[in-house]
N, C-alpha and C positions, 0 to 999 in steps of 0.2 A: 244216282238220279240221272235220267236221260235229259239232255239239253236239246231243245229244238230252237233253231235260229232261222228266221225268215228275213232274207235280205232283199230289199226292193230299191231300185234306182232308175233314174231317167237316163236313157242312152242318147248321146249326141247324134243328131240326124246324120245318116251316112255311115255310122260306126257299127250298125247291127251285125254285119257279117264278120267284122273283125272281133267283136265281142263274142259272137257265137263260137268262133275258132278258139279263142282263149278259154271260154267257159267249157267247151268240150275237153280241152286239155286238162283243165283243173278237175273236171268231173270224172274223166275216165283214166287219166294217167297219174293223178296225184291223190285226190281225196279218197277215192275208192281203195287205195292201197295203204292209207294211213290207219294206224291202230286206233280203234275206238270210233271209226266212222260207220254209222249205221245207215245213213241215207244222205245223198248229196245230189240234188237234181236242179238243173237250171232251165229257165224258160224265158223266151223273148216273145213279147206281144206288142207289136208296133215299136214304140220307143220305151217300153217298160221292160226292165230286166228283173227277174225274180229268181232267187235261189232258196231252196228249202233244204235245210241241213239238220241232221239228227246225229248227236254225238253221245257217246257212252257217259261222259261226265264233263264237268268244267275243266278239269285238268287236261283232257285230250283236246278239247276245243281250244284252250289257250295255246297248247302246243301247235295245233293246226294254224292258228292265227299268227304265230311267230315264224312260220316257214318262209324261207327266202322267196319261193315261187309266188307267194301272195304279195310280198313287199315289192317285187319287181314288175308287177303288172302295170302297163302303161298303154293308154289309148291316146295317141297323139292327135 
């Protein structure tokens, strides 16, 4: 069963560019190379951040969520 996750969040004012940089790294350098990743796209609209993710199944999504690069994201 394909899992679709839509993540939506509010960006702190002034952090849009920093988040865009991090989102690009996650999208192009990490998620795209993970087994079971079907789609991983991020969007910024004003202060709204949205990521649309599609994963082959819950097992690979759980593995993705446990990755160190996700745990270490910080927008100070």
